[in-house]
Steps between C-alpha positions, in 0.01 A plus 500: 500500500780324674540131551506429867536133556247327725665281766448132514277333755566266790284215368339394176434234251792271408574326180566136543859406388383267231311777332807725415638266235146457353446878475838542330406225254160663422639849468553491126149369455358795708707744308370346173139526634552863601630590163186361338278703724405260770321569834529372852254554789332789323810682406693533177838300483790736422868429486686731729867583425711650768860569565660300778546713814843351563588310182389763253373215272175509326228279673163392370201387704134448408244685710134578496436870422184720481483794255485840679373731236660508149868544601546298822479165661448396866704206643528365856806355666291229680744204468183288581484653844863423595666696784771618265459725193574328171838551341365690207360762748864569627602539138232763436589693805872512403423585140144640454588667176662189329177296457311352223177309468388284210120464452374267223830526324531876522799633701471839678756684702341605837585666826407343824361698790386351827149618615426588858218624724156544339640466149636162591182395670288593197725318264506189736120490490493533120737200481300287749183581307650374188669193660335422836757224586759771555318620810586163668877582469460797741369268761801260486757757596546799735687711237312773304500351147648768263301629208706641204392710208694447175457811288603535139666813387263782396 
């Protein structure tokens, strides 16, 4: 499956300027919480490590993820309903085979693939069933929120 990027939207949720420094300040706390096996809004916290699309540097972010069988995880590039896709999404699209996730202290190499059509819709419904607050994000923007499967090597 190829990774075809979903375009950004024309409107969406905006992050207040004062929140950005706070998010950066709390990032280490969120990473610590994810490494200990924390949860948020019905999903498991994971640390996603990507390779920068332009810089080539390793980047870490904390996301909510839903197990998809024994060897895969589902994540969404919601950015809280923003018009733009999150930076980590662009990194995944550029380097879908240079990705790791850390779940409760265990690091796994994974391959990212973007879901589309009926497969995307089914995965979206699974995520929303586990974390109903994610459904609200889709109402805040006109972009189709990408759903990504992170699959471990067989």
